[in-house]
N, C-alpha and C positions, 0 to 999 in steps of 0.2 A: 649867454651861458659861459661860465668859466671852464677852463680846461680841467678835466679830471684824469687822474692817473690810476691805472688798473694793472694788476699783476694776474696773469692767467697761468695756472698750473693744473696738472692732472696726473692720474695714474701713478700714484706714489707707491701703492701696494705695501704698506707697512706689514712687517712680520711675514713676508714671503719666505718660503722654506729654503730657497737657494739650493735646490736639489742638484746633485752632481758635484758638490763641493765636499770637502772634509767638514766635519762638525765645527772645527775651530774657524775655518775660513768662512763658513756660512754665518756663524755668529758675528764675526767681524764685519761681514757685508751688511747684516741687519743693523749694526750700530752705525755704519757709515751712511746708511739711508737716513737715520736720524740726524746725523751730522749735516747731510744735505738739506734736510728740512729746516734745521736751525739756521743754516746759511740763508735760506729763502726768507726766513723771518727777519734776518738782519737786512737783507735787500729791501724788504717791505718798509722797514723803518728808515733806512738810509736814503731811499728814493722817495720818501714821503708819499707812499701809496695811499690812495683813498679807499679802494675796493680790491679785495683779494677774491678771485673766482677760482674755485676748485672743482674741476669738471669730472668728478667721479673716481671710483676705485681708490679711495683713500686707504681702505683695508684690502687685503689680498684674498681672504677667505673667512671661514667661520672660527678661526683660531687666532686670537690676538691676546698678547700678554697685558695684564693690568697695568704694568709699568709703562707700556707703550701708550695706552689710553691716557694715563696721567701725563705723560710727556706731551702728547698732542694738545691736550687741554691747557697745559701750562704754556705752551708756545702761543696759543691763541690769546691767553690772558696777557702775555707780554706785548701784544700788539693791540691792546684794548681800544685804541682810537681808530683802528682800521675795521671797516665793515667786511666780514667774511661770509661768503655764500658758497654752499656746497650742494652739488647735484649728485646724489648717490648713483652708482653705476651697477653693472651686471655682477661685479665681484662683491659689492657691498650694498645690496638693495636695502631700502628703508622698509622695515616692518617692526612689529612689536618685539621681536627677538634680536634685532640688529643692534650693533654697538652704538648706533646713533640714538637709539631709544634709551639706553641704560646710563648714558653719560649726562651729567648736568653741565651742559655747555655754557660758556661765558655769554653774556648778553650781546656781544658784538658778532656772534655766530648765528647764521640762519641756515637751516637745512630744508631743502625742498623735498617734500614728502610724497609726491605722486604726480598727478596731472599738473598742467601749467598753472602757476600762480605768479603774482607780481608783488614786489615790495617797493614802495615809493620813498626815496630819500630826498626830502625837501631841501635839506641843507646843501646837497650836491646837485640838486635839480636833475636827478637821475632815477629812472625806473629800472630795477633789476628783475628780469624775468627768469624763471627756472622751472625745471621739472625733475623728477627722480624715478629711478627704477624701484618697483616694489617686489619684483621677483627677478630671478637671474636671466630671464628672457622676456623681451618686449618685442612683439612682432609688428606692431603698428606705431607709426610715428607719434611721438609725444609733442612734437613741435607743431602745435595748432592752438587755436583760440587766442592768438596774440593780436591785440589791437593797439597799435602805437599811440602813445600819449604825446601829443605835440607840445613843444615848449620844454621838453625834458630830453636828456640823453636816455636812450633806450638800449639796454644791453641784456644779454642772456647767458646763462651757464647751463650746459646740458651734456649728458653723456650719450653717445650714440654713433652710428655708422652712416656717414653720407653715402647714399646709394643711388645708382642710376636706374635701378629697377624698383618699382613701387612694392613696398613690403618685401624687399629682397633679402632680408636677413632677420635674425632674432635679437638684434642689439639696437633697437630703436632706429629703424631705417628712416633716415632723413633725406628727402628728395631736394634737389636744387630748387624746385618750384616752391617747396616749403620755406626755404631760406629767403627767396625773393618775396614771397607773400608776407612774410613776417615784417618786412620793412624796418628791421631793427638796425641799430648802428653797428653793433658787433655781437657775434655769437662765439663764446668760448667753448670749444668742443673737447671732449675726452673720449678715449677708447683706443685710438691709434697711438702707438708709442714712439712715433717719429714726427718731428716738427714738420708741418705741412707747408710752411710759409703762410703769411697772411694773404688771403685771397679776397676778391670782391665780386659779388654777383648781384645785379640790380643795385640797390642802394646800400647793401649790407656787406660788411667785412666779416670774415670768419677765419678760424684756423684751429688746427690741433697743435697744442703746445708740445705734445709728446711727453714721455715720462722724464722726470728730473734726474734719474739715475738708472742706467741700464742694469738688468738683472740676469742676462744670459746672452748667448750668441745669436739670438733672434732679435736683439736690441743693440745693434752695432753703432759705433761712432759716438760723437759727443751728444749729450742730452742736456736739456735745460728748460727754461720757462720763457714766457713772453711778457714784456713790459709794453703797455699801450698808453697813449695819451689821446683823449677824445675831446673834440670841441666842434660844435656846429656840424655834426655828421661827418667830420673828417677824422681819420684814424692814422696816427703815426705809431710805428711799432719797432721793437728791438728785441732780438733773441739774446738771452743771457745764459751762458753755459753754467750749469750747477753741478754736473757730475764730477766726483772726486777722482774717479778712474773710469775707463771706458773698456768696452769689448771690441776687439778687432779680429777680422779674419784676413789672413795674409797667405797668398800663394808663393811658394818658394820652389824654384826650379833646381833640381838636384842632378841634372844631366852629368853623367860621367863620375859621380861620387861612388867610391867603393870603400865602405866602412863607416862606422858611426861617427868617428872623429871628423871626417870630411863633411858629413851631413850637418853635424852640430856647428862646425865653423861656418858653413854656408848660411845657415839660419841666423847665427849671431851677427854675421857681417852685414846682413840686410835690414836689421832692425836696430835703431839707436838704443843705447843702454838705458837711458831715462825712460823711454817708452816701454821697454821690456820689463823694467823694474816696477812700473806703476800701473800697468794695465793687464787685462785678461787677453790672451792671444790664442786663437785657433790657427794652427799652421797647416796648410794644405800642401803636401809634397807632390810635386809634378815632375815631369821629365822622364828620362829613361835611365835605368840602372842595370847592372850586370845580372844575369839570371843566377849567378853564384852568390849574390848578396840578398839574403832574405831579411828584410827590415822589420823589426818589431817596434810598433808604435809605443808600447809601454816602456820598453828599455830606453828609447830615445827621450821620452818624457822624463824618465829618471835622470838621464844624463844632463838634461837641460834645466832641471828644477831650480838650481842655484842661479841660473841666468835670467829667470823670469819671475814675476810676481805670481803668474799662473799661466800654464801652457798646456794645450791639448793638441796632439798630433793626429792628423788624418792622412794616411798614406794613399795617394792616388797615382803614384808613379807607375810606370810600365817597365817591363824588362826589355833590354835592347837586344833585338834579334834581327838577323838577316833572314826574314821569313821566306823570301824567294828561294834561297839556298836550302833552308831547313826543310821545307816541304818536299824537296826532291829526294831526300834520303828514305831509308827503310827502317830506321831505328824506332824504338818506342817513342822517343821524343819527337821525331819527324812525323810519325803517324798521328800522334796527338795534336801536334801543331797544325797539321793539315786539316783535321776535323774542325778544330776551333776557328781556323782561318776561313773555312767555308761558312761557318756560322756568322762570322763577322761581316761577310759580304752581303748577308741578307738582313742585317739589322735595320730598323726603321726609326728608332728613337735613340737619343743620347744615353738614356738610362740603360737600355739593353746593351749598347756598345760598352758602357762601363762595366756591366756585370760580366759580359763575355770576355772582355779584356782582363778582368780580375781572375776569371777562371783559367785563362791562358797563363797568367803570371803564376798562380798557385800551382797549376799542373806542371809547368816546366820546372819550377823550383823543386817540386816534390820528386820528379823524375831525376833531377840532377843530384838528389841525395841530401838536399838541404832540409832542415827541420822547418816546417811551415805552420804558422798559427793563423787561423781565420778569425779576424776581429769583426765585431759588429760594425756595419757601415753606418 
């Protein structure tokens, strides 16, 4: 058998709403997702890919623009010599009302419509197996009824959640024993949005490619796709970054800072300019500040907006207090601090500690006469 080249992608989520952004930035992010997909098509041609596997959630929901559908179809037409296989996922299940049903797809595109089926590519000596969601929830594994055809490469594309508990989720729970039993050469998985690394169990390699472009702070760091070369049951793989910009979460210690200018400079000094100007950042403020400095997340975001492409501030700093001395007094501040301190001694979880510490911070600042705003955590 000759070596075949495969590109594995998943979870594109075209026309995702990008909630939490301004309308202008959300629109730009949608267009950048298309740019990412165009770049993937170029990689497909430049790398002389034989088979493109798309492991579900091409669409984000039930609302997709006609221009987006035309764009996707056009992209597939531009790689007409590449065999494209799509496994519909929980966000874009295949049914009579889905976008998969209303588009006249190019002849090089095959969409798996439900239970496991196979497509034999004689010219590539390859069998492509696949299955697809028909509804938004699938509680039993779709990875079954696979019988390896010897003398061929046997690969699969499927959307689902690898589970350690049988039928442990509603997103096509795939057990490790299902993977072993399949005896396939490679399984291209979709659903998890982080690259899993290519793993092997039994004779079968498998991986989650992750999403090709992050869409929020629950999808951090670089995103991309997986290029694979398969021959005689041996798989070589390479992760390729495709994200044009990334989401990052960064903790910044603001110990001793008094005033917005000091905090702003501390943040800027710890993140290189190119990174700030090209990525989304969530900044988590930590450390201790004076009880006389009541920090507003919104105001700090406004002061930083020209320094970042996008910045979100989460203030988890604490106020600097000599609690031992404070609780000895009889002032309102001392009595309040003593009550909260007693609560802190009894907390059993980190979440409770954060909540009570926040109560201490807000209470002390209020008693000190500062204007205090309570922001959503």
